[in-house]
C-alpha positions in Angstrom: 19.8 110.9 -37.9 19.4 108.6 -40.9 16.4 106.3 -41.9 18.6 103.4 -40.6 17.4 104.5 -37.1 13.7 104.3 -38.0 13.4 100.7 -36.9 15.0 101.4 -33.6 13.2 104.6 -32.6 9.7 104.3 -34.3 9.8 100.6 -34.2 10.3 100.6 -30.5 7.6 103.3 -30.1 5.1 101.2 -32.1 5.8 97.8 -30.3 5.9 99.7 -26.9 2.4 101.2 -27.8 1.0 97.8 -28.5 2.2 96.4 -25.2 1.1 99.4 -23.4 -2.5 99.1 -24.8 -2.7 95.5 -24.0 -1.6 96.0 -20.3 -3.9 99.0 -20.0 -6.8 96.7 -21.2 -5.7 94.3 -18.4 -5.6 97.0 -15.7 -9.2 98.1 -16.8 -10.5 94.6 -16.6 -8.8 94.1 -13.2 -10.4 97.4 -11.9 -13.9 96.1 -13.0 -13.4 92.9 -11.3 -11.9 94.6 -8.2 -15.0 96.7 -7.7 -17.2 93.7 -8.1 -15.4 91.4 -5.7 -14.6 93.9 -3.1 -17.4 96.5 -2.7 -16.8 96.7 1.1 -13.2 97.7 0.7 -12.1 100.7 2.7 -12.5 104.2 1.0 -8.7 104.9 1.0 -7.9 101.7 -0.9 -10.7 102.2 -3.4 -9.5 105.7 -4.0 -5.9 104.5 -4.7 -7.0 101.8 -6.9 -9.2 104.3 -8.9 -6.3 106.9 -9.1 -4.0 104.2 -10.5 -6.5 103.2 -13.0 -7.2 106.8 -14.1 -3.3 107.6 -14.5 -3.0 104.4 -16.6 -5.7 105.6 -18.9 -4.1 109.0 -19.2 -0.7 107.2 -19.9 -2.3 105.2 -22.8 -3.7 108.5 -24.3 -0.4 110.0 -24.3 1.1 106.9 -26.0 -1.7 107.2 -28.7 -0.8 110.8 -29.3 3.0 109.9 -29.6 2.4 107.1 -32.0 0.2 109.2 -34.2 2.5 112.2 -34.2 5.5 110.0 -35.0 4.0 107.7 -37.6 1.2 109.7 -39.1 1.7 113.6 -38.6 5.4 113.4 -39.4 5.2 110.6 -41.9 7.9 111.1 -44.8 9.6 114.0 -43.0 13.3 113.0 -42.4 13.9 116.1 -40.2 11.4 114.8 -37.7 12.9 111.4 -37.1 15.1 112.4 -34.3 12.5 114.5 -32.6 11.0 113.2 -29.4 7.2 113.8 -29.6 6.1 116.1 -26.7 3.7 113.4 -25.5 6.5 111.0 -24.8 8.0 112.7 -21.6 4.7 112.7 -19.6 4.5 108.8 -20.1 7.8 108.6 -18.2 6.5 110.8 -15.4 3.1 109.0 -15.2 4.8 105.7 -15.0 7.0 106.9 -12.2 4.0 108.4 -10.3 2.2 105.0 -10.5 5.2 103.1 -9.4 5.7 105.5 -6.5 2.1 105.1 -5.3 2.2 101.2 -5.5 5.6 101.0 -3.9 4.8 103.3 -1.1 1.7 101.3 -0.4 3.7 98.2 0.0 6.4 100.0 2.0 3.6 100.9 4.4 2.5 97.2 4.5 6.1 96.3 5.3 6.0 98.7 8.2 2.9 97.2 9.5 4.1 93.6 9.2 7.5 94.3 10.9 5.5 95.6 14.0 6.0 99.2 13.1 9.7 99.1 12.6 10.4 102.4 10.9 14.0 101.3 9.8 12.5 98.8 7.5 9.7 100.7 5.8 11.2 104.0 5.6 14.3 103.1 3.4 11.9 101.5 0.9 9.7 104.7 0.8 12.9 106.8 0.4 14.2 104.6 -2.5 10.9 104.9 -4.2 11.0 108.6 -3.8 14.4 108.7 -5.4 13.1 106.7 -8.3 10.4 109.2 -8.7 13.0 112.2 -8.6 15.2 110.3 -11.1 12.2 109.8 -13.5 11.2 113.4 -13.1 14.7 114.6 -14.0 14.6 112.3 -17.0 11.3 113.7 -18.1 12.5 117.3 -17.8 15.6 116.5 -19.9 13.6 114.7 -22.5 11.2 117.6 -22.8 14.0 120.0 -22.9 16.3 118.2 -25.4 13.5 116.7 -27.7 16.1 114.5 -29.4 16.6 110.8 -29.3 20.3 111.2 -30.2 20.9 113.8 -27.3 19.1 111.7 -24.8 21.3 108.7 -25.5 24.3 110.7 -24.3 25.7 109.8 -20.9 23.7 112.6 -19.3 20.8 112.1 -19.0 20.7 108.4 -20.1 22.3 107.3 -16.9 19.6 109.1 -14.8 17.0 107.3 -16.7 18.7 104.0 -16.2 19.3 104.8 -12.4 15.4 105.2 -12.1 14.6 102.0 -13.7 17.2 100.1 -11.6 15.9 101.8 -8.3 12.4 100.6 -9.4 13.5 97.0 -9.9 15.6 97.1 -6.6 12.6 98.3 -4.6 10.4 95.6 -6.0 12.9 93.0 -4.9 13.3 94.3 -1.5 9.4 94.6 -1.1 8.8 91.0 -2.3 11.7 89.6 -0.2 10.5 91.3 3.0 6.9 90.4 2.6 7.9 86.8 2.1 10.1 86.8 5.1 7.8 88.2 7.5 4.8 86.1 6.3 6.8 82.8 6.5 8.0 83.8 10.0 4.3 84.0 11.0 3.8 80.4 10.5 2.6 78.3 13.4 1.9 74.7 14.5 -1.8 75.1 13.5 -2.3 73.7 10.0 -5.3 75.8 9.2 -3.5 79.0 10.3 -0.5 78.0 8.2 -2.8 77.5 5.1 -3.9 81.1 5.6 -0.3 82.3 5.9 0.7 80.4 2.9 -2.1 81.9 0.9 -0.9 85.4 2.0 2.6 84.5 1.1 1.5 83.6 -2.3 -0.4 86.9 -2.5 2.7 88.8 -1.5 4.8 87.2 -4.2 2.1 87.8 -6.9 1.6 91.5 -5.9 5.1 92.5 -5.1 7.1 90.8 -7.9 7.5 93.8 -10.0 7.2 96.7 -12.2 4.9 94.6 -14.4 1.8 94.4 -11.9 -0.7 93.7 -14.7 0.9 90.4 -15.4 0.3 89.4 -11.7 -3.0 91.1 -10.6 -5.4 88.8 -12.3 -4.0 85.9 -10.1 -3.8 88.3 -7.2 -7.5 89.1 -7.4 -8.3 85.4 -7.2 -5.9 84.9 -4.3 -7.6 87.7 -2.5 -11.0 86.3 -3.2 -9.8 83.1 -1.8 -8.5 84.8 1.4 -11.8 86.5 1.9 -13.7 83.2 1.9 -11.5 82.2 4.9 -13.3 84.9 7.0 -16.3 82.6 7.1 -14.6 79.4 7.6 -14.4 77.6 11.1 -11.8 75.3 12.7 -12.5 71.9 14.1 -13.1 73.6 17.6 -15.8 75.8 16.1 -13.7 79.0 16.5 -13.4 81.3 13.5 -10.1 81.4 11.7 -8.1 84.6 11.9 -7.5 86.3 8.7 -5.3 89.4 9.2 -4.2 91.2 6.1 -0.8 93.0 6.1 -2.4 96.4 5.8 -4.6 95.6 8.8 -1.9 94.4 11.2 -1.7 96.1 14.4 1.5 96.0 16.5 -0.7 96.3 19.7 -3.0 93.4 18.7 -2.5 89.9 20.1 -0.6 87.2 18.1 -2.8 85.5 15.6 -4.3 82.2 16.9 -7.3 80.2 16.7 -9.0 82.1 19.6 -8.5 85.5 18.0 -11.5 87.0 16.4 -11.6 87.6 12.7 -11.0 91.2 11.9 
C-alpha cells in the first residue's frame, strides 16, 4: 500500500475517533442525567443502561489505542500503513454487542405492545442476533487478516456490509412497529391521546437508529414529561393512565380514564 492510501485509512480512523469520543461524551452525560431523573427505575433497566455505558467507555478506550498505534507508534513506517491495529477489531464487536442489547430490548417491547404476539417480536430478535453473528465473523476476519487491503476483498467485506444493513433494517422495523401500535392505541379521550402522542414521539426518538446518542437527550426529556403525567388528573378527578410499552400486560384491561396508574 502506498502513501496515497494514508488519507483514506488513517484519515478515516482519526475522524472516526473524533466522532466516537464526542458521542461517548454524550452517552456519559445521558447516563448521569438518567440516574438523576429516574432513581426509582427497576433494577434490570438500570443494569442494562449501566452495562451499555461501560461497554461504550471500553469502546472509546480501544479507539484511543488504535489511533495512538496508527498515528504515533507507527509514524513514518511505510510497512505499517496497511496493518490493521489489534485494537480495531474489538471495537466492531463491542458496537455489535451494544446494538444487540438495545435492539433486543425494543424487540421485547414490541412483543409486549402487540399483546404478546411472538411472531412479531421474535423475528426482530433473530435479525438482531444475525447482525451480531455477522459482526463477530467480521471481527474474527479482521483480527486474522490484519490488512486493510485484504479486508476490502469481497470476502469478508460483504459480511461486514451485511451486518450494517441488518442493523439499519432492524431499526426501521422497530420504529415502524412501535409507531403503528402506539397510534392504534389512540382513543376518543383527548387527555389519553396526548399521552399516546407523547409515547409515539418517544418511540420515534428512541428507535430511529444506530445513532442513539443523537436522540437520547430528547428521549430523556420526553420520558421526564411522561413521568409527570403520573401525577396529573382528568376533569372527572380520575388519574390518567400512563402505561409504558415495557409495562404493558396482555391480561390487563384496556387503558381508560378509570384505569389506575401503574
